[in-house]
C-alpha positions as a printed Julia matrix, in Angstrom:
84×3 Matrix{Float64}:
  -6.08  -33.37  -43.47
  -8.48  -33.48  -40.52
  -6.21  -35.89  -38.7
  -3.21  -33.53  -38.75
  -5.22  -30.53  -37.57
  -6.73  -32.56  -34.72
  -3.22  -33.7   -33.7
  -2.04  -30.1   -33.68
  -5.1   -29.12  -31.68
  -4.47  -31.94  -29.18
  -0.85  -30.89  -28.75
  -1.92  -27.26  -28.28
  -4.45  -28.31  -25.65
  -1.84  -30.4   -23.82
   0.63  -27.51  -23.86
  -2.04  -25.13  -22.57
  -3.0   -27.55  -19.78
   0.65  -27.99  -18.81
   1.14  -24.23  -18.8
  -1.94  -23.55  -16.7
  -1.32  -26.3   -14.14
   2.39  -25.58  -13.68
   3.24  -24.0   -10.33
   3.88  -20.32  -10.82
   4.84  -19.49   -7.25
   6.58  -21.59   -4.68
   6.09  -20.39   -1.13
   9.12  -20.23    1.16
   9.34  -22.75    3.95
   7.31  -21.85    7.0
   9.19  -20.43    9.95
   9.05  -22.28   13.21
   7.08  -20.77   16.08
  10.27  -19.93   17.99
  11.87  -17.99   15.14
  10.88  -14.36   15.61
  12.59  -11.53   13.82
  13.2    -8.98   16.54
  15.07   -6.7    14.16
  11.87   -5.81   12.32
  10.08   -5.09   15.6
  12.99   -2.96   16.79
  13.07   -0.98   13.54
   9.33   -0.42   13.69
   9.52    0.76   17.29
  12.46    3.03   16.48
  10.59    4.51   13.52
   7.42    5.17   15.53
   9.17    6.47   18.66
   9.11   10.15   17.6
   5.35    9.95   17.15
   4.94    8.78   20.73
   7.18   11.54   22.12
   6.0    14.56   20.14
   2.66   16.17   20.7
   1.1    18.53   18.17
   1.93   22.15   18.9
  -1.43   23.59   17.88
  -4.09   20.96   17.52
  -7.6    21.82   16.41
 -10.31   20.6    18.74
 -12.66   19.93   15.82
 -12.87   19.92   12.08
 -15.16   22.95   12.25
 -12.44   24.97   14.0
  -9.94   23.95   11.36
 -12.28   24.97    8.53
 -13.06   28.28   10.22
  -9.36   29.06   10.49
  -8.92   28.29    6.79
 -11.82   30.58    5.94
 -10.39   33.39    8.04
  -6.94   32.92    6.52
  -8.38   32.85    3.01
 -10.4    36.0     3.68
  -7.34   37.81    5.01
  -5.29   36.8     1.97
  -8.1    37.94   -0.34
  -8.22   41.34    1.37
  -4.44   41.69    1.16
  -4.34   40.8    -2.54
  -7.31   43.04   -3.3
  -5.63   45.99   -1.59
  -2.41   45.58   -3.53
């Protein structure tokens, strides 16, 4: 009885070890130094080009100015809704 359970336990341990030590990810082969993908660089540059050209129309000079404008706008909306 003990012999059969120890055999089952040994087989279970061997299966677990085989499962844990098996490679789960195989990395692709490394690219050579001369192989550069210029398409990805071109797509990235094309996607970021509008950000380089456009400038913000109304930029806040500080966070305090932005918060003050929100407070003024919120106060104006409160007055408008209270009057209605």
